[in-house]
GUKOLBA-772957 format. One line per field, with one value per residue (C-alpha): residue in three letters; x, y, z; residue number from 1. Coordinates in pm, whole numbers, m for minus. Layout:
N
type = (ALA|...)
xx = (X|...)
yy = (Y|...)
zz = (Z|...)
seq = (NUM|...)
This chain:
700
type = (MET|ILE|CYS|ALA|ILE|SER|PRO|ALA|SER|SER|ASN|TYR|GLU|GLU|THR|LEU|SER|THR|LEU|ARG|TYR|ALA|ASP|ARG|ALA|LYS|ARG|ILE|LYS|ASN|SER|ALA|VAL|ILE|ASN|GLU|ASN|PRO|GLN|ASP|LYS|LEU|ILE|ARG|GLN|LEU|ARG|GLU|GLU|ASN|ALA|LYS|LEU|LYS|GLU|MET|ILE|GLY|GLU|VAL|PRO|ALA|GLY|GLY|ALA|SER|ASP|ASP|GLN|SER|ALA|GLU|ALA|LEU|GLN|GLU|LYS|GLN|ALA|GLU|ILE|ALA|ALA|LEU|GLU|ASP|ALA|LEU|LYS|GLU|MET|GLN|LYS|SER|PHE|SER|ASP|LYS|MET|ALA|GLU|ALA|GLN|LYS|ALA|ALA|HIS|LYS|ARG|GLU|LYS|GLU|LYS|GLU|ASN|LEU|SER|LEU|PRO|HIS|ILE|ALA|ASN|LEU|ASN|GLU|ASP|ASP|LEU|LEU|THR|ASN|LYS|LEU|CYS|PHE|ALA|PHE|ARG|GLU|GLY|ARG|SER|ARG|ILE|GLY|ARG|GLY|PRO|GLY|PRO|GLY|GLU|GLU|GLY|ARG|ALA|ALA|PRO|GLU|VAL|ALA|LEU|ALA|GLY|LEU|GLY|ILE|HIS|GLY|GLU|HIS|ALA|ALA|VAL|ALA|ASN|ALA|GLY|GLY|ARG|CYS|VAL|LEU|SER|ALA|ALA|SER|LYS|GLU|ALA|ALA|ALA|ALA|THR|PHE|VAL|ASN|GLY|THR|GLY|LEU|SER|GLY|ASP|ALA|GLY|GLU|GLY|VAL|THR|LEU|ALA|HIS|GLY|ASP|ARG|VAL|THR|PHE|GLY|GLN|SER|ILE|PHE|VAL|PHE|VAL|ASN|PRO|ALA|GLU|GLY|LYS|ALA|ALA|ASP|LEU|LEU|ALA|THR|GLY|LYS|VAL|SER|TYR|SER|MET|ALA|ARG|LYS|GLU|LEU|ASN|GLU|GLN|LEU|GLY|GLY|MET|PRO|SER|GLU|GLU|GLU|LEU|ARG|ALA|SER|ARG|GLU|MET|ALA|GLU|GLU|LEU|GLU|ARG|ARG|ALA|ARG|GLU|ALA|GLU|GLU|ALA|LYS|ASN|GLN|ALA|GLU|ARG|GLU|ALA|GLU|GLU|LEU|LEU|ARG|ALA|ARG|GLU|ASP|GLU|PHE|ARG|GLN|GLN|MET|GLU|GLN|ARG|GLN|LYS|ASP|TRP|GLU|GLN|GLN|LEU|GLN|GLU|LYS|ALA|GLN|ALA|GLN|ALA|ASN|ASP|GLN|ALA|ALA|ALA|ALA|GLU|GLN|ALA|ARG|SER|HIS|ALA|GLN|ASP|LEU|GLU|ARG|LEU|GLN|GLN|GLU|PHE|ALA|GLU|ARG|GLN|GLN|GLN|ALA|GLU|GLN|ALA|ALA|MET|GLN|ARG|ILE|GLU|GLU|LEU|GLU|LYS|GLN|SER|LYS|LYS|ALA|ALA|ALA|GLU|GLU|GLU|ASP|HIS|ARG|GLN|LEU|GLU|LEU|SER|MET|GLN|ARG|LEU|GLU|GLU|GLN|LEU|MET|VAL|ALA|MET|PRO|LEU|VAL|LYS|GLU|ALA|ASN|LEU|ILE|ALA|ALA|GLU|LEU|LYS|ARG|PRO|HIS|ARG|LEU|GLU|THR|LYS|MET|HIS|CYS|GLU|LEU|SER|ASN|ARG|THR|ARG|GLY|SER|VAL|ASN|VAL|THR|ALA|ALA|VAL|LEU|LYS|ASP|GLY|VAL|GLN|LEU|PHE|GLU|TRP|SER|LEU|GLU|THR|LEU|GLU|ASN|ARG|VAL|PHE|MET|MET|ARG|ASP|LEU|LEU|GLN|ARG|CYS|ASP|GLU|GLU|GLY|LEU|GLU|VAL|VAL|SER|LYS|LEU|ALA|PRO|GLU|ASP|ASP|PRO|LEU|TRP|ASP|PRO|VAL|GLU|VAL|GLU|ARG|LEU|ILE|GLY|VAL|SER|GLN|VAL|LEU|LEU|GLU|GLY|LEU|LEU|LEU|GLN|VAL|ASP|ASN|HIS|VAL|ASP|ALA|ARG|ILE|LEU|SER|THR|GLU|GLY|HIS|GLN|ALA|GLY|THR|LEU|ARG|VAL|GLU|VAL|VAL|PRO|LEU|ALA|ARG|ASP|GLY|SER|GLU|GLY|VAL|PRO|ASP|GLU|GLU|ILE|VAL|ASP|GLU|PRO|GLU|GLU|LEU|LEU|GLY|THR|ARG|MET|THR|ILE|LEU|VAL|HIS|VAL|VAL|SER|ALA|SER|ASP|LEU|PRO|GLU|ALA|LEU|ALA|ASN|ASP|VAL|ARG|VAL|GLU|TYR|ASN|TYR|PHE|ILE|ASP|GLU|LYS|PRO|ARG|HIS|ILE|PRO|ALA|VAL|GLN|GLY|HIS|SER|CYS|ASN|PRO|VAL|PHE|SER|HIS|LYS|GLN|VAL|PHE|VAL|GLN|ASP|PRO|VAL|THR|SER|ARG|PHE|LEU|GLU|TYR|LEU|GLN|THR|ARG|LEU|MET|PHE|ARG|VAL|TYR|GLY|ARG|ASP|SER|ALA|ALA|GLN|GLU|ILE|ALA|ARG|THR|GLN|GLY|SER|PRO|SER|ALA|ARG|LEU|LEU|GLU|ALA|GLY|SER|PRO|LYS|VAL|ARG|GLY|HIS|GLU|PRO|GLU|ALA|SER|PRO|SER|PRO|TRP|ARG|ALA|GLU|SER|THR|ALA|PRO|PRO|ASP|ALA|SER|PRO|ALA|PRO|ASP|HIS|ALA|ALA|GLN|GLY)
xx = (6407|6339|6155|6112|6176|6115|6278|5949|5803|5460|5601|5788|5572|5580|5958|6014|5792|5976|6318|6202|6076|6402|6596|6389|6415|6794|6800|6594|6799|6686|6772|6716|6497|6435|6065|6014|5715|5691|5666|5969|6159|6079|6189|6517|6583|6515|6755|7027|6976|6991|7319|7471|7379|7534|7856|7856|7823|8120|8344|8552|8475|8769|8904|8935|8577|8489|8340|8010|7971|8054|7800|7531|7599|7593|7253|7113|7232|7095|6757|6751|6838|6557|6307|6413|6388|6035|5934|6084|5888|5565|5628|5700|5390|5171|5312|5233|4878|4831|4959|4718|4427|4517|4530|4199|4037|4171|4033|3698|3687|3763|3488|3238|3331|3276|2942|2818|2867|2636|2262|2240|2023|2107|1966|1707|1706|1496|1817|1933|2295|2266|2087|2277|2558|2508|2513|2464|2537|2373|2624|2529|2334|2142|2219|2068|1949|1917|2063|2419|2494|2451|2557|2485|2446|2807|2702|2472|2626|2639|2415|2566|2374|2386|2136|2068|1771|1417|1211|1512|1504|1806|1687|1479|1478|1684|1759|1824|2035|2022|2193|2096|1732|1683|1391|1321|1148|1079|1223|907|560|686|963|719|504|803|908|753|820|672|445|309|381|547|406|581|494|789|885|698|884|885|1105|1280|1287|1516|1394|1178|1148|1229|1162|1312|1174|1236|1505|1413|1624|1601|1692|1943|2020|2346|2245|1958|2110|2252|2094|2213|2019|1698|1737|1832|1532|1289|1176|1265|1270|1233|902|763|856|719|393|355|401|147|m108|m50|m83|m401|m505|m343|m545|m448|m330|m674|m845|m605|m656|m1034|m1004|m798|m1046|m1332|m1149|m1091|m1458|m1574|m1335|m1466|m1825|m1743|m1584|m1883|m2124|m1923|m1914|m2290|m2353|m2145|m2315|m2661|m2568|m2451|m2766|m2988|m2811|m2841|m3211|m3274|m3093|m3281|m3619|m3531|m3433|m3752|m3980|m3789|m3830|m4203|m4244|m4057|m4259|m4591|m4480|m4405|m4735|m4925|m4753|m4820|m5185|m5214|m5076|m5307|m5612|m5507|m5507|m5832|m6012|m5859|m6194|m6282|m6069|m6269|m6215|m5844|m5819|m6001|m5769|m5469|m5595|m5652|m5297|m5160|m5343|m5207|m4856|m4894|m5030|m4735|m4488|m4655|m4649|m4282|m4202|m4390|m4216|m3880|m3950|m4053|m3734|m3523|m3698|m3645|m3279|m3235|m3402|m3172|m2869|m2976|m3028|m2684|m2528|m2682|m2542|m2203|m2203|m2307|m2028|m1779|m1896|m1859|m1512|m1414|m1547|m1350|m1039|m1075|m1125|m809|m614|m753|m657|m309|m265|m397|m153|138|36|3|346|487|269|266|646|665|378|540|875|710|537|865|1043|759|794|1172|1113|857|584|213|145|50|m1|m256|m308|m645|m803|m1003|m1281|m1310|m1647|m1716|m2044|m1943|m1694|m1669|m1429|m1089|m923|m619|m407|m336|m181|m391|m195|m354|m271|m410|m654|m784|m719|m535|m482|m410|m104|m75|191|425|387|436|765|889|795|958|1284|1254|1184|1496|1709|1547|1613|1978|2005|1848|2102|2380|2238|1967|1587|1599|1617|1249|1124|1316|1175|986|650|778|1072|859|784|477|320|61|m243|m516|m789|m1091|m1341|m1355|m1548|m1825|m1907|m2045|m2402|m2515|m2854|m2943|m3057|m3177|m3543|m3528|m3492|m3853|m3947|m4008|m3974|m3697|m3746|m3468|m3298|m2947|m2684|m2385|m2075|m1759|m1416|m1364|m1674|m1899|m2243|m2221|m2586|m2850|m2925|m3283|m3279|m3552|m3473|m3794|m3861|m4073|m4278|m4086|m4219|m4093|m4428|m4473|m4577|m4501|m4809|m4907|m4809|m4448|m4409|m4196|m4174|m3808|m3525|m3419|m3743|m3602|m3326|m3362|m3632|m3620|m3583|m3631|m3511|m3554|m3285|m3410|m3165|m3402|m3202|m2944|m2985|m2784|m2456|m2152|m2164|m1802|m1840|m2196|m2090|m2165|m2264|m2269|m2317|m2163|m2213|m2123|m2400|m2335|m2033|m1967|m1596|m1639|m1866|m2199|m2219|m2524|m2494|m2390|m2637|m2469|m2419|m2424|m2687|m2684|m3003|m2952|m3225|m3109|m3428|m3210|m3387|m3214|m3378|m3168|m3272|m3117|m3214|m3172|m3124|m2814|m2685|m2412|m2676|m2868|m2547|m2505|m2859|m2748|m2498|m2533|m2545|m2293|m2330|m2035|m2125|m1874|m1865|m1625|m1447|m1505|m1199|m970|m1123|m1021|m665|m643|m736|m479|m189|m282|m284|m413|m723|m793|m752|m996|m1245|m1217|m1265|m1580|m1449|m1609|m1287|m1102|m972|m990|m1367|m1495|m1862|m1891|m2119|m2020|m2066|m2240|m2345|m2702|m2907|m2978|m3236|m3090|m3195|m3554|m3677|m3837|m4189|m4148|m4192|m3896|m3930|m3970|m3662|m3628|m3357|m3073|m2802|m2711)
yy = (2060|2261|2591|2912|3266|3597|3941|4115|4323|4172|3827|3947|3761|3435|3454|3527|3236|3001|3104|3054|2706|2624|2739|2506|2218|2219|2164|1843|1535|1186|895|534|335|m35|m126|m309|m419|m197|m502|m666|m339|m321|m683|m614|m303|m496|m769|m513|m341|m677|m763|m426|m477|m823|m677|m410|m677|m867|m559|m486|m139|107|350|109|114|m73|m424|m293|m47|m318|m556|m283|m192|m561|m608|m304|m433|m781|m631|m434|m749|m944|m666|m658|m1035|m1027|m754|m957|m1267|m1063|m929|m1276|m1410|m1136|m1223|m1591|m1504|m1305|m1594|m1827|m1590|m1564|m1942|m1968|m1714|m1901|m2225|m2055|m1931|m2279|m2419|m2157|m2235|m2602|m2527|m2337|m2650|m2847|m2801|m2526|m2255|m1883|m1623|m1361|m1029|m715|m528|m631|m573|m851|m1097|m1405|m1354|m1681|m2018|m2360|m2666|m3007|m3284|m3633|m3801|m3649|m3298|m3186|m2825|m2658|m2435|m2493|m2618|m2348|m2318|m2646|m2835|m2938|m3301|m3230|m3280|m2971|m2988|m2983|m2660|m2441|m2154|m1890|m1671|m1683|m1995|m2221|m2545|m2752|m3028|m2831|m3012|m3231|m3245|m3579|m3537|m3837|m3767|m3400|m3464|m3291|m3373|m3144|m3283|m3135|m3292|m3237|m3087|m2781|m2731|m2796|m2506|m2276|m2425|m2323|m2400|m2143|m2026|m2375|m2534|m2875|m3183|m3301|m3668|m3899|m3995|m3711|m3440|m3197|m3230|m2899|m2748|m2483|m2140|m2265|m2022|m2198|m2041|m2159|m1955|m1591|m1672|m1692|m1876|m1974|m2327|m2336|m2635|m2554|m2785|m2546|m2207|m1972|m1772|m1448|m1535|m1595|m1261|m1067|m1191|m1121|m1484|m1480|m1191|m1127|m946|m1240|m1487|m1261|m1218|m1596|m1631|m1359|m1528|m1856|m1691|m1516|m1158|m1103|m1113|m1399|m1365|m1482|m1210|m945|m1067|m1057|m705|m591|m752|m576|m244|m304|m397|m80|128|m36|28|391|431|266|493|800|683|610|957|1121|904|999|1367|1333|1140|1401|1683|1497|1427|1794|1903|1644|1754|2119|2051|1849|2118|2389|2206|2152|2520|2629|2390|2505|2867|2805|2623|2900|3170|2978|2925|3287|3400|3168|3277|3639|3609|3409|3629|3963|4131|3945|4130|4005|3638|3702|3863|3569|3326|3521|3511|3135|3078|3301|3094|2774|2919|3020|2674|2507|2731|2650|2276|2303|2478|2213|1925|2093|2141|1775|1661|1884|1751|1390|1462|1635|1344|1101|1313|1340|965|902|1158|974|646|807|958|624|445|713|681|302|342|591|360|73|290|391|25|m67|206|88|m270|m155|35|m265|m495|m262|m249|m628|m669|m468|m601|m977|m1035|m820|m1010|m1341|m1225|m1093|m1428|m1615|m1383|m1419|m1797|m1770|m1552|m1801|m1535|m1633|m1348|m1386|m1123|m1130|m897|m726|m525|m228|m91|276|405|765|952|1093|863|488|470|305|m15|m9|m289|m317|m582|m726|m851|m1153|m1330|m1680|m1605|m1279|m953|m704|m411|m319|m160|55|m29|237|101|m255|m165|10|m282|m539|m343|m350|m725|m784|m598|m793|m1124|m1030|m948|m1284|m1462|m1290|m1289|m1557|m1554|m1413|m1069|m1097|m1145|m837|m601|m292|m244|57|m151|m453|m443|m665|m450|m179|m81|m332|m186|m294|m96|m183|m66|m315|m153|143|197|444|610|801|1161|1218|1167|1487|1688|1595|1590|1215|1009|748|453|204|m102|m14|m285|m251|m331|m434|m305|m634|m565|m826|m757|m726|m654|m392|m45|85|457|706|1032|1236|1592|1803|2114|2440|2507|2165|1987|1641|1610|1850|2056|2068|2431|2348|2057|2144|1993|2078|2078|2428|2563|2488|2750|3029|2850|2692|2313|2093|1731|1457|1186|893|608|338|20|m227|m600|m916|m769|m1000|m1182|m1103|m725|m672|m509|m145|m75|288|485|806|1009|1339|1559|1812|2022|1863|1864|1630|1325|1324|1044|840|710|346|75|m74|m448|m727|m712|m820|m616|m287|m20|344|548|848|1147|1456|1752|1959|2297|2455|2820|2923|2629|2687|2523|2356|2200|2074|1911|1747|1602|1418|1213|968|998|755|590|416|139|50|m230|m372|m702|m910|m1132|m832|m664|m960|m957|m582|m637|m914|m716|m395|m181|178|32|m174|127|324|37|17|393|368|612|593|712|395|474|849|867|1101|1206|1579|1831|1939|2307|2379|2692|2560|2455|2092|1973|1716|1361|1312|1029|725|779|1154|1400|1627|1984|2230|2422|2797|3019|2862|2990|2836)
zz = (m2172|m2486|m2457|m2653|m2533|m2707|m2666|m2747|m2465|m2527|m2437|m2129|m1875|m2074|m2117|m1748|m1645|m1883|m1747|m1389|m1469|m1647|m1339|m1118|m1364|m1373|m996|m1022|m931|m1021|m794|m897|m656|m677|m690|m364|m158|154|375|212|248|618|670|487|698|1019|915|831|1166|1342|1167|1266|1629|1631|1486|1756|2026|1884|1893|2204|2345|2318|2581|2875|2980|3297|3297|3438|3152|2900|3051|3054|2690|2598|2763|2582|2246|2317|2413|2089|1894|2066|1991|1627|1600|1749|1504|1221|1326|1340|992|859|1038|883|544|603|706|389|185|364|303|m64|m92|93|m141|m443|m302|m240|m599|m723|m502|m623|m981|m908|m736|m1040|m1249|m1016|m952|m693|m539|m559|m323|m421|m240|m245|m329|m677|m576|m314|m543|m669|m418|m224|m398|m238|m453|m431|m493|m600|m323|m34|91|421|463|802|1067|1177|1531|1792|2156|2333|2004|1954|1912|1618|1275|1055|746|398|324|635|638|899|969|1100|1042|968|1170|1265|1031|783|448|219|m153|m323|m638|m871|m1202|m1201|m1097|m762|m529|m233|77|420|735|943|927|1117|861|574|697|638|301|m32|m398|m639|m357|m281|56|95|265|578|523|486|134|m33|m216|m506|m812|m868|m1216|m1354|m1236|m946|m655|m326|15|345|634|540|280|m88|m349|m715|m825|m1110|m1330|m1513|m1797|m1879|m1803|m1544|m1266|m1426|m1743|m1544|m1367|m1680|m1880|m1596|m1569|m1198|m951|m581|m626|m826|m553|m281|m472|m501|m126|m53|m279|m95|246|133|76|m263|m586|m814|m1173|m1293|m1090|m1217|m1575|m1530|m1388|m1687|m1928|m1751|m1781|m2153|m2198|m2021|m2228|m2548|m2445|m2370|m2714|m2880|m2691|m2795|m3157|m3150|m3009|m3283|m3548|m3416|m3424|m3784|m3880|m3711|m3896|m4228|m4160|m4085|m4400|m4609|m4475|m4519|m4882|m4937|m4794|m4978|m5309|m5240|m5154|m5467|m5686|m5539|m5579|m5945|m5998|m5825|m6030|m6352|m6263|m6163|m6499|m6688|m6494|m6521|m6899|m6906|m6659|m6730|m6683|m6359|m6099|m5802|m5892|m5937|m5595|m5437|m5607|m5484|m5127|m5157|m5281|m5005|m4745|m4899|m4887|m4522|m4435|m4607|m4422|m4090|m4170|m4263|m3933|m3732|m3908|m3861|m3490|m3454|m3628|m3402|m3092|m3202|m3271|m2931|m2751|m2928|m2842|m2475|m2457|m2604|m2369|m2073|m2202|m2255|m1903|m1757|m1943|m1836|m1473|m1490|m1639|m1368|m1096|m1241|m1269|m904|m815|m1003|m824|m491|m574|m675|m347|m157|m336|m254|112|127|m36|255|537|478|490|804|969|883|1022|1339|1396|1351|1595|1848|1823|1873|2181|2320|2318|2287|2044|1680|1410|1129|835|819|540|667|449|539|420|321|293|m49|m221|m256|40|61|180|408|554|927|1150|1433|1736|1904|2227|2273|1990|2142|1955|2175|1939|1578|1423|1116|858|999|1352|1225|1056|1369|1596|1366|1388|1768|1759|1549|1805|2088|1912|1867|2239|2325|2105|2298|2652|2653|2670|3024|2860|2759|3114|3232|2968|3077|2899|2705|2575|2481|2105|2158|2430|2385|2592|2513|2291|2493|2289|1920|1619|1543|1212|1019|903|634|584|265|318|m39|59|266|m55|m132|239|248|568|576|816|747|895|779|761|994|789|975|877|690|478|643|789|1168|1244|1162|1295|1305|1214|1128|949|934|808|1045|996|1005|1355|1475|1487|1340|977|693|590|223|183|286|43|m261|m609|m669|m410|m521|m374|m26|m66|186|386|731|754|1060|1069|1330|1358|1565|1639|1761|1821|1694|1641|1569|1695|1738|2070|2162|2110|2235|2562|2655|2294|2188|1865|1732|1415|1250|1114|836|940|1280|1362|1659|1663|1844|2100|2187|2546|2575|2669|2976|3002|2748|2474|2111|2054|2243|2240|2223|2157|2082|1924|1794|1619|1378|1237|930|888|616|379|166|m152|53|279|m24|m149|192|168|m146|61|350|728|877|1219|1388|1635|1911|2166|2423|2373|2687|2631|2570|2875|3091|2951|3015|3380|3428|3280|3459|3147|3130|2963|3273|3502|3288|3308|3686|3712|3501|3241|2897|2737|2637|2289|2309|2261|2526|2499|2488|2322|1975|1898|1569|1378|1385|1683|1773|2022|2265|2332|2437|2660|2494|2362|2404|2121|2049|2156|1868|1767|1755|1610|1417|1186|851)
seq = (1|2|3|4|5|6|7|8|9|10|11|12|13|14|15|16|17|18|19|20|21|22|23|24|25|26|27|28|29|30|31|32|33|34|35|36|37|38|39|40|41|42|43|44|45|46|47|48|49|50|51|52|53|54|55|56|57|58|59|60|61|62|63|64|65|66|67|68|69|70|71|72|73|74|75|76|77|78|79|80|81|82|83|84|85|86|87|88|89|90|91|92|93|94|95|96|97|98|99|100|101|102|103|104|105|106|107|108|109|110|111|112|113|114|115|116|117|118|119|120|121|122|123|124|125|126|127|128|129|130|131|132|133|134|135|136|137|138|139|140|141|142|143|144|145|146|147|148|149|150|151|152|153|154|155|156|157|158|159|160|161|162|163|164|165|166|167|168|169|170|171|172|173|174|175|176|177|178|179|180|181|182|183|184|185|186|187|188|189|190|191|192|193|194|195|196|197|198|199|200|201|202|203|204|205|206|207|208|209|210|211|212|213|214|215|216|217|218|219|220|221|222|223|224|225|226|227|228|229|230|231|232|233|234|235|236|237|238|239|240|241|242|243|244|245|246|247|248|249|250|251|252|253|254|255|256|257|258|259|260|261|262|263|264|265|266|267|268|269|270|271|272|273|274|275|276|277|278|279|280|281|282|283|284|285|286|287|288|289|290|291|292|293|294|295|296|297|298|299|300|301|302|303|304|305|306|307|308|309|310|311|312|313|314|315|316|317|318|319|320|321|322|323|324|325|326|327|328|329|330|331|332|333|334|335|336|337|338|339|340|341|342|343|344|345|346|347|348|349|350|351|352|353|354|355|356|357|358|359|360|361|362|363|364|365|366|367|368|369|370|371|372|373|374|375|376|377|378|379|380|381|382|383|384|385|386|387|388|389|390|391|392|393|394|395|396|397|398|399|400|401|402|403|404|405|406|407|408|409|410|411|412|413|414|415|416|417|418|419|420|421|422|423|424|425|426|427|428|429|430|431|432|433|434|435|436|437|438|439|440|441|442|443|444|445|446|447|448|449|450|451|452|453|454|455|456|457|458|459|460|461|462|463|464|465|466|467|468|469|470|471|472|473|474|475|476|477|478|479|480|481|482|483|484|485|486|487|488|489|490|491|492|493|494|495|496|497|498|499|500|501|502|503|504|505|506|507|508|509|510|511|512|513|514|515|516|517|518|519|520|521|522|523|524|525|526|527|528|529|530|531|532|533|534|535|536|537|538|539|540|541|542|543|544|545|546|547|548|549|550|551|552|553|554|555|556|557|558|559|560|561|562|563|564|565|566|567|568|569|570|571|572|573|574|575|576|577|578|579|580|581|582|583|584|585|586|587|588|589|590|591|592|593|594|595|596|597|598|599|600|601|602|603|604|605|606|607|608|609|610|611|612|613|614|615|616|617|618|619|620|621|622|623|624|625|626|627|628|629|630|631|632|633|634|635|636|637|638|639|640|641|642|643|644|645|646|647|648|649|650|651|652|653|654|655|656|657|658|659|660|661|662|663|664|665|666|667|668|669|670|671|672|673|674|675|676|677|678|679|680|681|682|683|684|685|686|687|688|689|690|691|692|693|694|695|696|697|698|699|700)
């Protein structure tokens, strides 16, 4: 070691540290060690120890020891030798196993390399790190695809391409490879229903198949693959360029299963958005152009009138000078002429002002018209943007829901359960906005809807179903029959009462105190008409009597501010309700700032045309700006009915819904009729053909 030291006091600490390190360094001793594998070293040491023990056995013990002691020592040494030999064999066996595993891995790599040179399928996964990790080659001839033999199927031959997972049959499909041309065919109609190529299902008829092309997305059950022809490229190239992806394959499946907008629809939607944006730009440009033209027209007319005024002023002054010289002695005539010219000047100024005002009014009208067009175009563009966002959210929800629903149906079939799940799109209406669309999963048993799950509940239940399926694989299907209801992923209290639909009534007529008698459509959660609801929303006199007197009628809604307003809501009847849900029909609604819904008593029994004759008088005193804003929205009525088939299932399974039905409780889904407190007074239901009692004090 070479180091530097200094006698200077400023370098004392550095010098001392260097000397200390040098003192430690001179004590370092190097010993040569042969590079040796730890396992080989241990084997060598065991062999050396074994040899020493054998030498010790061969030696005669010194000191005249007794024969018993010699025999005991000999047995101990022999036991040690046997233990060492066993340990040595274990070490050698472990080494042999490692060699076998290494050879097996090398053979596997060679096989994978060989598979990549043949037409094959590579897996697609939601996680990019797990994509293209499984490859199954199709050799020349016919390759069977299916599930490997399970317990009790020892006699069945294993397929050339063994897959596992939900929806995979024992004999699922086959690929015929003839000179690199691969044709995929399903083994049965049941297997064809779970096999797709580019989102299109296969036919289960014998002899029919689909010729696979490079980059085709192939789905077997829940597993998604991409077909790769090495003569045209690699799977990694398809994935890197974005020509193939898991989301693309999943989207194709969702379009095939229904519920997803197609590429044509999305393209049309984008074109519509571009058209609306172009129209909005054109309207804005036309507005700006009209403003510029109006300003130029005003300036031109101002210049024209100014020039006329200046010219007439010059002519008048010239005439005045000439006449002043010619009629110097006639002062009276000159004065009269001056007054005449002054009147002409005043008339011209007035005419100029009128023309200028007319031009300004025409320009303002044009600007207002263009502003209306611009606002309309902007509103259309905003509506379309909201629609696009809603469609995007709907597509995202469907991308999550549809694979889960498909998996749940496959698991239910594996568990021999009669349940089936379907995706449903719920249109949730709002009294102010355009509403929203959400995706739920309806659970059916023998074709009868039992209940609906949200996306969060669906994900949770699918996880439970996976665990249950794994238990059944280990312990048998007897596990299902022993499940408690709270442990059964397909059990929930049956929803006997269901929402038939929502009806909306405009309140805007009340701003001008106009009666509104309407047969409002009842729209189901799927957006279809499920009947009509007869509703009357009528303004009353301020004292509650029928008819609004002339002195209380207003021309502008703002004139109602600070006054007292009385409104009658009369829910008359419903008609053309769905046969299956027309049992114990009831209606509820929220008025103004109600926190809890107002319930109209149910019409007991089965009726597709129930009559309610419900009358409710509401008083707002005083009328506020917030109340006027509310009158510009809609009053929404929700119509409920009981499903007779679900009611029967609830009774047979003894669910809480059935116990509520037997007890005669109206609270089935948490809807319990009770009065709703409000800061204004409401007169209660009146009997049919009875006039509502007039209201008294109320707070706004």
